[in-house]
GURO-530326 format. One record per residue (C-alpha): z, y, x. Coordinates in Angstrom, 1 decimal. Example, Ala and Ser with C-alpha at 12.3 -4.5 7.8 and 13.67 -1.06 7.14 Angstrom:
<tizas>
<w 7.8; v -4.5; u 12.3>
<w 7.1; v -1.1; u 13.7>
</tizas>
This chain:
<tizas>
<w -87.8; v -5.5; u 109.0>
<w -87.6; v -2.3; u 111.0>
<w -87.0; v 0.4; u 108.3>
<w -87.5; v 1.5; u 104.7>
<w -89.2; v 4.6; u 103.5>
<w -87.7; v 7.0; u 100.9>
<w -90.1; v 9.5; u 99.4>
<w -88.4; v 12.5; u 97.9>
<w -90.4; v 13.7; u 94.8>
<w -87.4; v 15.4; u 93.2>
<w -88.5; v 18.8; u 92.2>
<w -86.1; v 20.4; u 89.8>
<w -86.5; v 23.7; u 88.0>
<w -90.2; v 24.1; u 89.0>
<w -92.4; v 26.0; u 86.5>
<w -95.5; v 24.2; u 87.7>
<w -94.0; v 20.8; u 88.1>
<w -97.1; v 18.8; u 87.1>
<w -99.3; v 20.8; u 89.6>
<w -96.8; v 20.4; u 92.4>
<w -96.4; v 16.7; u 91.7>
<w -100.2; v 16.2; u 91.6>
<w -100.4; v 17.7; u 95.1>
<w -97.5; v 15.6; u 96.4>
<w -98.8; v 12.4; u 95.1>
<w -102.3; v 13.0; u 96.5>
<w -100.7; v 13.7; u 99.9>
<w -98.5; v 10.7; u 99.6>
<w -101.5; v 8.4; u 99.0>
<w -103.1; v 9.7; u 102.2>
<w -99.9; v 9.2; u 104.3>
<w -98.9; v 5.8; u 102.9>
<w -101.9; v 3.6; u 102.8>
<w -102.3; v -0.2; u 102.5>
<w -101.3; v -0.7; u 106.1>
<w -97.7; v 0.4; u 105.7>
<w -95.6; v -2.7; u 105.7>
<w -92.2; v -1.2; u 105.2>
<w -90.7; v -1.1; u 101.7>
<w -91.3; v 2.3; u 100.0>
<w -89.0; v 3.9; u 97.4>
<w -90.0; v 6.9; u 95.3>
<w -87.2; v 9.3; u 94.3>
<w -88.2; v 10.9; u 91.0>
<w -86.2; v 12.9; u 88.4>
<w -85.9; v 11.4; u 85.0>
<w -86.9; v 14.6; u 83.1>
<w -90.3; v 14.4; u 84.8>
<w -92.3; v 16.0; u 82.0>
<w -94.0; v 13.0; u 80.5>
<w -95.0; v 11.6; u 83.8>
<w -93.8; v 8.1; u 82.9>
<w -96.6; v 7.9; u 80.3>
<w -99.3; v 9.5; u 82.3>
<w -101.9; v 8.8; u 84.9>
<w -99.8; v 10.4; u 87.6>
<w -97.1; v 7.7; u 87.1>
<w -99.8; v 5.1; u 87.4>
<w -100.9; v 6.6; u 90.7>
<w -97.3; v 6.6; u 91.9>
<w -96.9; v 2.9; u 91.1>
<w -100.1; v 2.2; u 93.0>
<w -98.8; v 3.7; u 96.2>
<w -98.6; v 1.2; u 99.0>
<w -100.8; v -1.3; u 97.2>
<w -98.4; v -1.4; u 94.2>
<w -95.4; v -2.3; u 96.3>
<w -93.7; v 1.1; u 96.0>
<w -90.6; v 1.1; u 93.8>
<w -89.8; v 4.1; u 91.6>
<w -86.2; v 5.3; u 91.4>
<w -85.9; v 7.4; u 88.3>
<w -82.2; v 7.1; u 87.1>
<w -80.3; v 9.7; u 85.0>
<w -79.2; v 11.5; u 88.1>
<w -80.2; v 11.8; u 91.8>
<w -76.8; v 10.3; u 92.7>
<w -77.5; v 7.3; u 90.6>
<w -81.0; v 6.8; u 92.1>
<w -79.8; v 7.2; u 95.7>
<w -77.0; v 4.8; u 95.0>
<w -79.5; v 2.3; u 93.7>
<w -81.6; v 3.0; u 96.8>
<w -78.6; v 2.2; u 99.1>
<w -78.0; v -1.1; u 97.2>
<w -81.6; v -2.0; u 97.9>
<w -81.3; v -1.1; u 101.6>
<w -78.1; v -3.2; u 101.8>
<w -79.7; v -6.2; u 100.2>
<w -82.5; v -6.0; u 102.8>
<w -79.9; v -5.6; u 105.6>
<w -81.7; v -2.6; u 106.9>
<w -80.1; v 0.4; u 108.5>
<w -83.1; v 2.6; u 109.5>
<w -84.4; v 5.0; u 106.8>
<w -87.4; v 7.4; u 107.0>
<w -87.3; v 10.2; u 104.5>
<w -90.4; v 12.1; u 103.4>
<w -89.4; v 15.4; u 101.9>
<w -89.8; v 19.1; u 102.2>
<w -87.8; v 21.6; u 104.2>
<w -86.0; v 23.1; u 101.2>
<w -84.7; v 19.7; u 100.1>
<w -83.6; v 18.2; u 103.5>
<w -80.1; v 19.8; u 103.5>
<w -79.4; v 18.6; u 100.0>
<w -80.5; v 15.1; u 100.8>
<w -78.3; v 15.1; u 103.9>
<w -75.3; v 15.7; u 101.6>
<w -76.2; v 12.5; u 99.7>
<w -76.6; v 10.7; u 103.0>
<w -73.2; v 11.9; u 104.3>
<w -71.3; v 10.8; u 101.1>
<w -73.1; v 7.7; u 100.1>
<w -73.9; v 6.2; u 103.5>
<w -72.1; v 5.8; u 106.8>
<w -73.1; v 6.5; u 110.5>
<w -74.2; v 2.8; u 110.7>
<w -77.4; v 4.0; u 109.0>
<w -80.0; v 6.1; u 110.9>
<w -81.9; v 8.7; u 108.8>
<w -85.1; v 10.3; u 110.1>
<w -86.4; v 13.2; u 108.0>
<w -90.1; v 14.2; u 108.0>
<w -90.9; v 17.5; u 106.4>
<w -94.4; v 17.8; u 107.8>
<w -95.9; v 15.7; u 105.0>
<w -95.2; v 18.2; u 102.2>
<w -94.5; v 21.6; u 103.9>
<w -98.1; v 22.6; u 104.4>
<w -99.1; v 22.1; u 100.7>
<w -100.0; v 25.2; u 98.6>
<w -96.9; v 27.3; u 98.0>
<w -94.6; v 26.1; u 95.2>
<w -93.2; v 28.7; u 92.8>
<w -89.7; v 27.7; u 94.1>
<w -90.6; v 28.7; u 97.6>
<w -88.6; v 27.4; u 100.5>
<w -85.1; v 28.8; u 100.2>
<w -82.3; v 27.1; u 102.1>
<w -79.7; v 25.3; u 100.1>
<w -76.7; v 27.4; u 98.9>
<w -73.1; v 26.5; u 99.0>
<w -73.0; v 26.2; u 95.2>
<w -75.9; v 23.7; u 95.3>
<w -74.1; v 21.5; u 97.9>
<w -70.9; v 21.7; u 95.8>
<w -72.9; v 20.6; u 92.7>
<w -74.2; v 17.6; u 94.6>
<w -70.7; v 16.6; u 95.7>
<w -69.5; v 17.0; u 92.1>
<w -72.4; v 15.0; u 90.8>
<w -71.7; v 12.1; u 93.2>
<w -68.0; v 12.2; u 92.3>
<w -68.7; v 12.1; u 88.6>
<w -71.3; v 9.3; u 89.0>
<w -68.9; v 7.1; u 91.0>
<w -66.0; v 7.7; u 88.6>
<w -68.2; v 6.4; u 85.7>
<w -69.2; v 3.2; u 87.5>
<w -67.6; v 0.0; u 86.1>
<w -65.5; v -2.1; u 88.4>
<w -67.7; v -4.7; u 90.2>
<w -65.4; v -7.6; u 89.4>
<w -61.9; v -8.0; u 88.0>
<w -59.1; v -5.6; u 87.7>
<w -56.8; v -4.0; u 90.3>
<w -54.0; v -6.3; u 91.2>
<w -50.9; v -5.2; u 93.1>
<w -48.5; v -7.6; u 94.7>
<w -44.9; v -6.5; u 94.9>
<w -41.8; v -7.7; u 96.7>
<w -38.4; v -8.2; u 94.9>
<w -36.7; v -7.4; u 98.2>
<w -37.7; v -3.7; u 98.0>
<w -35.4; v -1.5; u 96.0>
<w -36.4; v 0.3; u 92.8>
<w -35.9; v 3.7; u 94.6>
<w -39.2; v 3.0; u 96.2>
<w -42.7; v 2.3; u 94.9>
<w -44.8; v -0.1; u 96.9>
<w -47.5; v -2.8; u 96.8>
<w -50.0; v -4.9; u 98.6>
<w -53.6; v -4.7; u 97.2>
<w -56.0; v -7.5; u 96.5>
<w -59.8; v -7.1; u 96.6>
<w -60.6; v -6.8; u 92.9>
<w -61.0; v -3.8; u 90.7>
<w -63.1; v -1.4; u 92.8>
<w -66.8; v -0.3; u 93.0>
<w -67.8; v -1.6; u 96.4>
<w -70.8; v -3.8; u 95.8>
<w -71.7; v -5.5; u 99.1>
<w -70.4; v -9.0; u 99.0>
<w -68.0; v -8.9; u 102.0>
<w -66.7; v -5.5; u 100.8>
<w -66.5; v -6.2; u 97.1>
<w -64.8; v -4.6; u 95.5>
<w -61.6; v -2.6; u 96.2>
<w -62.4; v -1.9; u 99.9>
<w -60.0; v 0.9; u 101.0>
<w -61.4; v 1.8; u 104.5>
<w -64.7; v 3.4; u 105.5>
<w -65.9; v 2.8; u 109.1>
<w -68.9; v 4.1; u 111.1>
<w -69.6; v 0.4; u 111.8>
<w -69.6; v -0.8; u 108.2>
<w -71.7; v -0.1; u 105.1>
<w -69.1; v 1.3; u 102.6>
<w -69.2; v 5.1; u 102.4>
<w -66.3; v 7.6; u 102.3>
<w -67.2; v 8.5; u 98.7>
<w -67.0; v 4.9; u 97.5>
<w -63.7; v 4.3; u 99.3>
<w -62.3; v 7.6; u 98.0>
<w -63.2; v 6.4; u 94.4>
<w -61.5; v 3.0; u 95.1>
<w -58.4; v 4.9; u 96.3>
<w -58.4; v 7.1; u 93.2>
<w -58.5; v 4.0; u 91.0>
<w -55.7; v 2.4; u 92.9>
<w -53.7; v 5.6; u 92.6>
<w -54.1; v 5.6; u 88.8>
<w -52.8; v 2.1; u 88.7>
<w -50.0; v 2.5; u 91.2>
<w -48.9; v 6.0; u 90.2>
<w -49.9; v 8.3; u 93.1>
<w -52.5; v 11.0; u 93.8>
<w -55.0; v 10.6; u 96.7>
<w -53.7; v 13.8; u 98.3>
<w -50.3; v 12.1; u 98.8>
<w -51.9; v 9.2; u 100.7>
<w -51.6; v 8.7; u 104.5>
<w -53.2; v 5.6; u 106.0>
<w -52.4; v 4.6; u 109.6>
<w -55.0; v 5.6; u 112.1>
<w -55.2; v 2.2; u 113.8>
<w -55.6; v 1.7; u 117.5>
<w -54.1; v -1.9; u 117.7>
<w -51.2; v -0.6; u 119.7>
<w -47.5; v 0.4; u 119.1>
<w -47.6; v 4.2; u 118.6>
<w -45.6; v 5.4; u 115.5>
<w -46.1; v 8.7; u 113.7>
<w -42.8; v 10.3; u 112.6>
<w -44.1; v 12.5; u 109.8>
<w -41.8; v 15.4; u 110.6>
<w -43.6; v 15.7; u 113.9>
<w -47.3; v 16.4; u 114.8>
<w -49.4; v 13.3; u 114.4>
<w -50.7; v 11.5; u 117.5>
<w -54.4; v 10.9; u 117.8>
<w -53.9; v 7.3; u 116.7>
<w -51.0; v 5.3; u 115.5>
<w -50.3; v 1.9; u 113.9>
<w -47.0; v 2.8; u 112.3>
<w -45.7; v 5.7; u 110.1>
<w -42.1; v 6.5; u 109.2>
<w -40.8; v 9.2; u 106.9>
<w -37.9; v 10.3; u 104.7>
<w -39.9; v 12.6; u 102.5>
<w -40.0; v 11.6; u 98.8>
<w -43.5; v 11.5; u 97.2>
<w -45.4; v 10.9; u 100.4>
<w -47.4; v 7.7; u 100.3>
<w -47.7; v 5.9; u 103.6>
<w -50.0; v 2.9; u 104.1>
<w -51.1; v 0.3; u 106.6>
<w -54.5; v -1.5; u 106.5>
<w -55.1; v -5.2; u 106.9>
<w -58.0; v -7.7; u 106.9>
<w -56.2; v -10.6; u 108.6>
<w -53.9; v -8.1; u 110.5>
<w -50.5; v -7.8; u 108.9>
<w -49.6; v -4.8; u 106.7>
<w -45.9; v -4.4; u 107.2>
<w -43.6; v -2.4; u 104.9>
<w -40.1; v -1.3; u 105.9>
<w -37.4; v 0.2; u 103.6>
<w -33.9; v 1.5; u 104.0>
<w -32.4; v 2.0; u 100.5>
<w -29.2; v 3.5; u 101.9>
<w -30.7; v 6.3; u 104.1>
<w -33.8; v 6.5; u 101.9>
<w -36.2; v 6.0; u 104.8>
<w -39.5; v 4.1; u 104.8>
<w -42.0; v 2.8; u 107.3>
<w -45.5; v 1.1; u 107.2>
<w -47.2; v -0.6; u 110.1>
<w -50.5; v -2.3; u 110.9>
<w -49.9; v -5.3; u 113.1>
<w -52.7; v -7.4; u 114.6>
<w -52.1; v -9.8; u 117.4>
<w -52.3; v -7.0; u 120.0>
<w -49.9; v -4.8; u 118.2>
<w -47.6; v -7.7; u 117.6>
<w -47.4; v -8.4; u 121.3>
<w -46.9; v -4.7; u 122.1>
<w -44.0; v -4.5; u 119.6>
<w -45.3; v -2.4; u 116.8>
<w -42.9; v -3.9; u 114.2>
<w -39.7; v -3.0; u 116.2>
<w -41.3; v 0.3; u 117.3>
<w -41.5; v 1.2; u 113.6>
<w -37.9; v 0.0; u 113.0>
<w -36.6; v 1.9; u 116.0>
<w -38.3; v 5.1; u 114.8>
<w -36.5; v 4.8; u 111.4>
<w -33.2; v 4.3; u 113.3>
<w -33.6; v 7.0; u 115.9>
<w -35.3; v 9.7; u 113.9>
<w -33.7; v 9.3; u 110.5>
<w -30.4; v 7.5; u 111.1>
<w -31.2; v 4.1; u 109.5>
<w -29.0; v 1.2; u 110.3>
<w -30.5; v -2.1; u 111.2>
<w -28.4; v -4.0; u 108.7>
<w -29.9; v -2.0; u 105.8>
<w -33.6; v -2.3; u 106.7>
<w -35.8; v -4.6; u 104.7>
<w -39.1; v -5.8; u 106.1>
<w -42.0; v -7.3; u 104.1>
<w -45.0; v -9.0; u 105.8>
<w -48.1; v -8.7; u 103.6>
<w -51.2; v -10.8; u 103.2>
<w -52.6; v -11.7; u 106.6>
<w -54.4; v -14.5; u 108.4>
<w -52.2; v -17.7; u 108.7>
<w -51.9; v -20.2; u 111.5>
<w -54.2; v -22.4; u 109.5>
<w -57.2; v -20.1; u 110.3>
<w -56.3; v -17.9; u 113.3>
<w -57.2; v -19.2; u 116.8>
<w -57.0; v -17.5; u 120.2>
<w -57.9; v -18.1; u 123.8>
<w -55.2; v -20.1; u 125.6>
<w -54.1; v -17.3; u 127.9>
<w -53.3; v -15.0; u 124.9>
<w -51.8; v -17.9; u 122.9>
<w -49.3; v -18.5; u 125.7>
<w -47.9; v -15.0; u 125.1>
<w -47.1; v -16.0; u 121.5>
<w -45.7; v -19.3; u 122.7>
<w -43.3; v -17.3; u 124.9>
<w -42.0; v -15.5; u 121.8>
<w -41.3; v -18.9; u 120.1>
<w -42.8; v -22.3; u 120.7>
<w -43.5; v -22.7; u 117.0>
<w -45.8; v -19.7; u 117.0>
<w -48.6; v -21.9; u 118.6>
<w -50.1; v -25.3; u 117.6>
<w -52.5; v -27.4; u 119.8>
<w -51.7; v -25.4; u 122.9>
<w -53.8; v -27.7; u 125.0>
<w -57.0; v -27.2; u 122.9>
<w -59.7; v -24.6; u 123.8>
<w -58.6; v -22.5; u 120.8>
<w -54.9; v -22.9; u 119.9>
<w -53.8; v -22.0; u 116.4>
<w -51.4; v -18.9; u 116.4>
<w -48.9; v -17.8; u 113.9>
<w -48.6; v -14.0; u 114.1>
<w -46.3; v -13.8; u 111.0>
<w -43.7; v -16.1; u 112.6>
<w -43.9; v -14.1; u 115.8>
<w -43.2; v -10.9; u 113.8>
<w -40.2; v -12.5; u 112.1>
<w -38.8; v -13.7; u 115.4>
<w -39.2; v -10.3; u 117.0>
<w -37.6; v -8.5; u 114.1>
<w -34.6; v -10.9; u 114.1>
<w -34.2; v -10.4; u 117.8>
<w -34.3; v -6.7; u 117.2>
<w -31.4; v -6.8; u 114.7>
<w -33.1; v -7.2; u 111.3>
<w -31.1; v -9.6; u 109.2>
<w -33.1; v -12.9; u 108.5>
<w -32.5; v -12.6; u 104.7>
<w -34.0; v -9.0; u 104.8>
<w -37.4; v -10.3; u 105.9>
<w -39.9; v -11.6; u 103.4>
<w -42.8; v -13.8; u 104.7>
<w -44.4; v -17.1; u 103.9>
<w -41.2; v -19.0; u 105.1>
<w -39.2; v -17.6; u 102.2>
<w -39.2; v -20.2; u 99.4>
<w -37.0; v -18.6; u 96.7>
<w -39.3; v -15.6; u 96.2>
<w -43.0; v -15.3; u 95.2>
<w -45.1; v -15.7; u 98.4>
<w -46.8; v -12.4; u 99.3>
<w -47.7; v -13.5; u 102.8>
<w -50.8; v -15.4; u 101.7>
<w -53.5; v -16.3; u 104.1>
<w -56.4; v -13.8; u 103.8>
<w -58.9; v -16.2; u 105.2>
<w -58.0; v -19.0; u 102.9>
<w -58.3; v -16.9; u 99.7>
<w -61.8; v -15.4; u 99.5>
<w -61.4; v -14.4; u 95.8>
<w -58.3; v -12.4; u 96.5>
<w -58.5; v -10.9; u 100.0>
<w -60.8; v -9.5; u 102.6>
<w -60.9; v -11.3; u 106.0>
<w -62.5; v -10.4; u 109.3>
<w -62.1; v -14.0; u 110.5>
<w -64.0; v -15.3; u 107.5>
<w -66.5; v -12.5; u 106.7>
<w -67.5; v -11.2; u 110.1>
<w -68.0; v -7.5; u 111.2>
<w -68.8; v -6.0; u 107.8>
<w -65.4; v -6.9; u 106.3>
<w -63.4; v -5.0; u 103.7>
<w -59.8; v -3.8; u 104.0>
<w -56.8; v -4.2; u 101.8>
<w -53.6; v -2.2; u 102.3>
<w -49.8; v -2.2; u 102.0>
<w -48.5; v 1.1; u 100.6>
<w -45.1; v 2.6; u 100.0>
<w -43.3; v 5.8; u 99.0>
<w -39.9; v 7.1; u 98.2>
<w -39.7; v 7.9; u 94.5>
<w -39.0; v 11.5; u 93.7>
<w -36.1; v 12.3; u 91.4>
<w -38.2; v 12.6; u 88.2>
<w -39.8; v 9.2; u 89.0>
<w -36.4; v 7.5; u 89.3>
<w -35.2; v 9.1; u 86.0>
<w -38.3; v 7.8; u 84.2>
<w -37.8; v 4.3; u 85.6>
<w -34.1; v 4.3; u 84.6>
<w -35.1; v 5.2; u 81.0>
</tizas>
């Protein structure tokens, strides 16, 4: 299927609504005949002046030999969200929009907030622009109209029920109460696509979850965990070993973040890659890092630790490291030449070295590298620790709990590890 067609019949605040709609429907029946094979969706406002009971609605339904589907929800945001769900169910990314010039800029705001660059939108305004003049004329969209659209989308998304389950946060007993932290699971958000459902916390130009949906997921996580979205800083991952020291200008990309600022939430993403959290309860310094296999070999874990030591005076003996949910050696395989690099870190990091795809343990490699770097073994929490709850679960083995690139393919979701130094009033509230 090449594309879908969205026909914009939204026409708010028009004093001659019925007349304008009559003209548009007549033109639409000329443009979209029986030969159009693509799915057609008609965007119509709910307060459509009795159209749902009249002959005009019957004509709308008959467009494209009765195959056209009417989107007439309580708000445009709701209707376009329903349209996106239909597009995603069809696994289509090309959208042709039939509209008029005065509406194109507004529709592009919905596109920017509810879709991603993965989708290609093509706007045709020639279909309706040459119709007899509408009383509304053709004014360009105002800043206030665009702000209203953004507010409408935000309000709509905030009212959506969670797709499945409640937000669940995993916590480590090794991390001191002077910090707040957690590792997210996949439940409790509003992302509806199966591989992203439901608390996806990263929007990518190559995936289907929009910035607005991810922002709403983050807002809900913040309500549960106790932070505001404006406090939140997620690593700008490049699968390398750069670390942003938050007192300095941020590099273009970085897999680690360190800070000694209270109330600043730092976070690392993961979807098989390891979200790593580091705390120093003596110097009150924290770090978060994203560690995939490349970053592990490049030394991102110790690069984050070293930044804590060099920039903020942390001592190695005081630093705690927690390895979050990530792909286990049960599910992660590599080409032999890359696996040998892990075998060089420690022989136990690789199983079946002689096979075409050896199994690799990136968690164990991280522990070994941290211990070699001076972190005390008892200050590292991973799946080898047996006297504490296991937080380092295999993401690929637990589809109900975690997202996984290995398991789900390219359109995978993202969970995070997050951390902040409590401000004085938070510590006082906790003590009481």
